[in-house]
C-alpha positions in Angstrom: -0.3 3.1 7.1 2.5 1.6 8.9 1.7 -1.3 11.2 2.9 -1.1 14.8 2.3 0.7 18.0 3.8 4.0 16.7 0.9 4.4 14.3 -0.8 7.8 14.2 -3.2 9.5 11.8 -2.7 12.9 10.3 -5.2 15.7 10.7 -8.0 15.4 8.2 -7.7 18.2 5.7 -9.9 19.8 3.0 -9.3 21.6 -0.2 -10.7 25.0 -0.7 -11.1 25.5 -4.5 -14.7 25.8 -5.6 -14.9 23.1 -8.3 -17.8 20.7 -8.3 -17.3 17.0 -7.8 -18.2 14.1 -10.1 -21.8 13.2 -9.4 -21.3 9.4 -10.0 -21.0 8.5 -6.4 -24.6 8.2 -5.0 -23.8 7.6 -1.4 -24.5 11.0 0.3 -21.3 10.9 2.3 -19.4 10.8 -0.9 -21.0 14.0 -2.3 -18.9 17.2 -2.1 -18.9 19.4 0.9 -19.9 23.0 0.1 -16.9 24.9 -1.1 -14.8 21.8 -1.5 -13.2 20.7 -4.7 -12.9 17.6 -6.8 -10.3 15.9 -4.7 -12.0 16.7 -1.4 -15.4 15.2 -0.7 -16.9 14.5 2.7 -15.0 11.2 2.8 -11.9 12.6 1.1 -12.4 10.3 -1.9 -11.3 11.8 -5.2 -14.3 11.2 -7.4 -12.8 12.3 -10.7 -10.1 10.4 -12.6 -7.1 12.6 -13.2 -8.1 15.3 -10.7 -5.5 14.7 -8.0 -3.9 17.9 -9.3 -0.4 16.5 -9.6 -0.6 16.2 -13.4 -0.8 12.4 -13.6 -3.6 10.8 -15.5 -4.7 7.1 -15.1 -3.2 5.2 -18.1 -5.1 2.7 -20.1 -5.1 -1.0 -19.1 -2.1 -3.0 -20.4 -2.7 -6.5 -21.9 -0.1 -8.9 -20.5 -1.3 -11.9 -22.5 -4.5 -13.3 -24.0 -5.9 -13.8 -20.5 -4.8 -11.0 -18.2 -4.6 -7.2 -18.2 -3.4 -4.7 -15.5 -4.0 -1.0 -14.9 -2.0 1.3 -12.8 -4.0 3.4 -10.3 -3.2 5.8 -7.4 -4.6 7.6 -4.5 -8.3 8.6 -4.4 -8.9 7.5 -8.0 -8.1 3.9 -6.9 -10.4 4.1 -3.9 -13.2 5.6 -6.0 -12.9 2.8 -8.6 -12.9 0.2 -5.8 -16.2 1.6 -4.5 -17.7 1.5 -7.9 -16.5 -2.1 -8.5 -18.1 -3.3 -5.3 -21.3 -1.5 -6.3 -21.3 -3.4 -9.6 -20.6 -6.8 -8.0 -23.1 -9.5 -8.8 -21.9 -12.7 -7.1 -19.1 -12.1 -4.6 -16.8 -9.5 -3.0 -13.6 -10.5 -1.2 -11.9 -7.7 0.7 -8.6 -8.0 2.7 -7.2 -4.9 4.4 -4.8 -4.0 7.1 -6.8 -0.9 7.9 -10.6 -0.8 7.6 -11.0 2.6 9.3 -14.0 3.7 11.4 -14.3 7.0 9.6 -16.6 8.4 7.0 -14.8 6.5 4.2 -14.8 3.2 6.1 -18.5 3.6 7.0 -19.4 4.4 3.4 -17.7 1.2 2.3 -19.3 -0.7 5.2 -22.8 0.5 4.2 -22.2 -0.6 0.6 -20.9 -4.0 1.7 -24.0 -4.5 3.8 -26.2 -3.5 0.9 -24.5 -6.1 -1.4 -24.8 -8.8 1.3 -28.5 -8.1 1.7 -28.9 -8.3 -2.0 -27.6 -11.9 -2.0 -23.9 -11.2 -2.9 -21.4 -13.3 -1.0 -19.3 -10.7 0.9 -16.3 -11.7 2.9 -14.0 -9.3 4.7 -10.6 -9.9 6.4 -9.4 -7.0 8.5 -6.3 -6.9 10.7 -7.1 -6.5 14.4 -4.4 -4.0 15.2 -4.5 -2.1 12.0 -8.2 -1.5 12.2 -8.6 -1.1 15.9 -5.2 -0.4 17.5 -4.3 -0.9 21.2 -7.4 1.0 22.3 -9.6 -2.0 21.7 -8.3 -3.3 25.1 -10.4 -0.7 26.9 -13.0 0.3 24.3 -15.7 -1.5 22.4 -15.0 -2.5 18.8 -16.6 0.0 16.4 -20.3 -0.7 15.7 -19.4 -0.7 12.0 -18.2 -4.3 12.2 -21.2 -5.5 14.1 -23.5 -3.8 11.6 -21.7 -5.6 8.7 -22.0 -8.9 10.6 -25.7 -8.5 11.2 -26.2 -7.6 7.5 -24.8 -10.9 6.4 -21.2 -9.9 5.7 -18.8 -12.7 6.6 -16.0 -11.2 8.8 -12.7 -12.6 9.8 -10.4 -10.7 12.2 -6.7 -11.5 11.6 -4.8 -12.3 14.8 -6.9 -10.6 17.4 -5.1 -8.2 19.8 -7.4 -9.3 22.6 -5.9 -12.7 23.6 -9.2 -14.1 24.8 -10.6 -13.7 21.2 -7.9 -15.9 19.7 -9.0 -19.3 18.3 -5.4 -20.4 18.5 -2.1 -19.1 19.7 -1.8 -15.4 20.3 0.6 -13.8 17.8 0.4 -10.0 18.3 3.5 -9.2 16.2 2.2 -11.1 13.2 0.0 -8.8 11.2 -2.0 -9.0 7.9 -0.6 -6.0 6.0 -2.2 -7.0 2.7 -4.6 -4.9 0.6 -6.7 -7.0 -1.7 -10.1 -6.7 -3.4 -11.7 -9.4 -5.6 -15.0 -8.8 -7.5 -16.9 -11.8 -8.9 -14.3 -13.9 -10.8 -13.0 -11.4 -13.3 -11.7 -8.3 -11.4 -9.2 -7.8 -8.7 -7.0 -5.1 -7.1 -4.0 -4.9 -4.9 -1.5 -2.3 -3.7 -0.8 -0.2 -0.7 -4.2 1.5 -0.3 -6.4 0.7 2.7 -10.0 1.6 3.4 -9.8 5.0 5.0 -9.9 8.7 4.4 -6.2 9.2 4.3 -6.1 7.4 0.9 -8.7 9.7 -0.6 -6.3 11.8 -2.6 -2.8 13.2 -1.9 -3.4 16.8 -3.0 -5.7 18.5 -0.5 -5.1 22.0 0.8 -6.1 23.4 4.2 -8.4 26.3 4.1 -6.3 28.3 6.6 -3.1 27.6 4.8 -1.5 28.3 1.4 0.7 25.3 1.4 0.0 21.9 0.1 -0.4 19.4 3.0 -0.5 15.7 3.6 -2.9 13.0 2.9 -1.3 9.9 1.4 0.4 9.2 -1.8 -0.1 5.6 -2.8 -0.3 3.1 -5.7 -2.5 0.2 -6.6 -3.2 -2.0 -9.7 -6.5 -3.3 -11.1 -6.2 -6.9 -12.5 -8.6 -8.4 -15.0 -8.8 -11.9 -16.4 -7.1 -15.2 -15.5 -4.7 -13.8 -12.9 -7.7 -13.0 -10.6 -7.8 -16.8 -9.9 -4.3 -16.4 -8.2 -5.5 -13.5 -6.2 -8.4 -15.6 -5.1 -6.1 -18.4 -4.0 -4.1 -15.9 -1.9 -7.3 -14.6 -0.3 -8.5 -18.2 0.5 -5.2 -19.0 2.2 -5.7 -16.0 4.5 -9.4 -16.8 5.1 -8.7 -20.4 6.0 -5.9 -19.3 8.4 -8.2 -16.9 10.2 -10.9 -19.5 10.5 -8.9 -22.7 11.3 -5.5 -21.5 12.5 -2.5 -23.7 12.1 1.0 -22.6 10.9 0.9 -19.1 9.7 3.0 -20.0 6.7 -0.2 -21.5 5.2 -1.1 -17.9 4.3 1.7 -17.9 1.8 1.0 -18.2 -1.9 3.5 -17.7 -4.7 2.8 -17.9 -8.4 4.9 -17.3 -11.5 7.9 -15.4 -10.0 10.7 -17.7 -10.8 9.0 -18.9 -14.0 9.2 -15.2 -15.1 5.5 -15.2 -16.0 3.9 -11.9 -17.3 2.0 -11.7 -14.0 3.5 -13.1 -10.8 2.1 -13.0 -7.3 4.0 -13.1 -4.1 1.8 -13.5 -1.1 4.4 -13.8 1.7 3.9 -14.9 5.3 6.1 -14.5 8.4 8.3 -17.6 8.5 12.0 -18.2 9.3 12.4 -19.5 5.7 10.5 -16.7 3.9 11.1 -16.6 0.2 10.5 -12.8 0.1 14.1 -11.7 0.6 15.8 -14.1 -1.8 13.2 -13.4 -4.5 13.7 -9.6 -4.2 17.5 -10.1 -4.4 17.1 -12.2 -7.6 15.0 -9.5 -9.2 17.7 -6.9 -8.4 20.3 -9.1 -10.0 18.3 -9.0 -13.3 18.8 -5.3 -13.6 21.0 -4.1 -16.5 19.8 -0.5 -17.0 17.8 0.9 -14.1 16.2 0.3 -10.7 13.7 2.9 -9.7 12.4 2.2 -6.2 9.6 4.0 -4.3 9.3 3.0 -0.7 7.3 4.2 2.2 9.4 2.4 4.9 13.0 1.8 4.0 15.1 0.0 6.5 16.3 -3.1 4.6 18.8 -5.7 5.8 22.4 -5.9 4.6 21.6 -8.3 1.7 19.2 -5.9 0.0 21.5 -2.9 0.6 24.4 -4.8 -0.8 22.5 -5.7 -4.0 21.4 -2.1 -4.6 25.1 -0.9 -4.2 26.4 -3.7 -6.5 23.8 -2.8 -9.1 24.9 0.9 -9.0 28.5 -0.1 -9.3 28.0 -2.2 -12.4 26.4 0.8 -14.1 22.7 0.5 -13.3 20.9 3.7 -12.7 19.5 3.3 -9.2 17.0 5.9 -7.9 15.2 5.8 -4.6 12.0 7.8 -3.9 11.6 8.0 -0.1 9.3 10.0 2.2 10.2 13.4 3.6 7.6 13.0 6.3 6.1 9.8 7.7 3.8 8.5 10.4 6.7 6.4 11.8 9.5 8.8 12.5 12.1 6.2 13.7 11.9 4.4 10.4 12.5 7.7 8.5 15.6 8.3 10.7 16.8 4.7 10.1 16.4 5.1 6.3 18.5 8.3 6.4 21.3 6.4 8.1 21.9 4.5 4.7 22.2 7.6 2.6 26.0 8.0 2.9 26.7 4.4 1.7 24.1 4.5 -1.0 25.1 7.9 -2.5 28.8 6.9 -2.4 27.9 4.1 -4.8 26.2 6.6 -7.1 22.6 6.0 -6.1 20.3 9.0 -6.5 18.0 9.6 -3.5 14.8 11.8 -3.6 12.5 12.7 -0.8 8.8 13.2 -1.8 7.4 16.5 -0.6 3.8 17.7 0.1 2.3 14.2 0.7 3.0 11.3 3.0 4.5 8.7 0.7 3.0 5.3 1.3 3.7 3.5 -2.0 5.8 0.4 -2.3 7.0 -0.2 -5.9 10.1 -1.2 -7.8 10.7 -0.8 -11.5 13.6 -2.7 -13.1 14.8 -1.8 -16.6 11.4 -0.3 -17.4 10.0 -3.8 -17.9 9.8 -5.5 -14.5 7.5 -4.0 -11.8 7.0 -5.0 -8.2 3.9 -3.3 -6.7 1.9 -4.1 -3.6 2.0 -3.9 0.2 5.6 -5.0 0.9 7.9 -2.5 2.4 11.7 -3.0 2.5 12.0 -3.3 6.2 12.4 -6.0 8.8 8.7 -6.1 9.8 7.4 -6.7 6.2 9.9 -9.5 5.6 9.8 -11.2 9.0 6.5 -10.4 10.7 3.8 -9.5 8.2 1.6 -11.2 5.7 2.3 -9.2 2.5 1.0 -9.2 -1.0 2.8 -7.9 -4.1 2.5 -8.5 -7.9 5.5 -8.9 -10.2 4.5 -7.6 -13.7 6.8 -8.3 -16.6 5.7 -5.8 -19.3 7.4 -3.0 -21.1 4.2 -0.9 -21.6 3.3 -1.3 -17.9 6.9 -0.6 -16.9 6.6 2.7 -18.9 3.5 3.6 -17.0 5.4 3.1 -13.7 8.4 4.9 -15.1 6.2 7.9 -16.0 4.6 7.9 -12.6 8.0 7.9 -10.9 9.1 10.9 -13.0 5.9 12.7 -12.1 6.8 12.2 -8.4 10.3 13.6 -9.0 8.5 16.9 -9.9 7.4 17.0 -6.3 10.5 15.7 -4.7 13.8 17.1 -3.4 17.0 15.3 -4.4 19.4 14.8 -1.6 22.7 16.5 -2.4 25.7 14.2 -1.4 27.9 17.2 -0.5 25.3 18.8 1.7 24.4 15.5 3.3 28.0 14.7 4.4 28.1 18.1 6.2 25.0 17.5 8.3 25.4 18.0 12.0 27.2 15.4 14.1 24.1 15.0 16.4 22.0 14.0 13.3 24.6 11.4 12.4 24.6 10.0 15.9 20.8 9.8 16.1 20.6 8.1 12.7 23.3 5.6 13.5 21.7 4.7 16.9 18.2 4.3 15.5 19.5 2.1 12.6 20.9 -0.3 15.1 17.4 -0.9 16.4 15.8 -1.2 12.9 14.9 -4.9 13.5 12.6 -3.7 16.4 10.7 -1.1 14.4 
């Protein structure tokens, strides 16, 4: 979910087919509601791999080298596997999330974390103050879920408290921790765009009173096994130490293997005036020779990134953008559409994902370089947020990402350049006006 005061939650929805759910989840709140299908349990978690009903099946893990493998995940399947991984933890669990929702899904995860802490597992959780509580925490008590975890022995850190009197150091309400990271023991990790909340339970859920597909969230994540988990741990430790001791926020940055073109690179960016995020993204775009397929939840980039996309298209690179048709932050959607004329004039194909709220943030270059994580192409991600993305250099993994993009195209509408240029003048004016304020969104 997008960070910022515009944030809203969609109406929770259920699916009305009569299939039974996978019985592997033992928490009673993760059992199916009567009359609800595989993708719709009482928490909204999809409990059966491949059952999100959009035709895409989880691929096998890809071995990057002798020490690291990665696996592409999405939606409720990823959330379900995260739950199972925590359940199997023996020594430590490290969880960092922008949103740890006080809903059935969040409470199910909280109960499990409490159970592991009481069993002697070291459990540490970083949650963003605004993302998990919003502005209402000024006049409401914090959810009992967090106090329950604390009393059970879970070690909690709140990133940049919204309440100024809770800050251990300077108050920075605009700087948010937008990362999503899970580490289990020393061998398994996960990152992407998926938070702990019901919205990420599975993107294909149908309302009982409606015949149309409706929206939860369409998102991506990766599971990482092997040596690269060490670098995920370093990124988590940087955030943990910042929350505990303060100091310059840039200390939450951690970069590994990007410029060395390692099979697995990690970009844990922090809000600084000299952030390496923008130049690194531009360098990756310059590597493209055949294709750039970009899926982005919030697309309002600065001129440098727009320029590189246009240049790539003009030198013959097939550039495709998968953007949302609906969103929880309408001004950003309007701002994104203000770029369509310039992008399509350069030959860039633009698709808008239907049926689900697109929350994924990925880029696939030449079917061999993949960027996947929490980073949006907008001003807030680059200048204000702590973000975490992996850069995977692998043709087999690039093929998995390519196949997932093509699957999304099945449920997307391509923007026709001719029709777009004939849109109403008022729409043009609104889009241009909002785009001028994109740095404030």
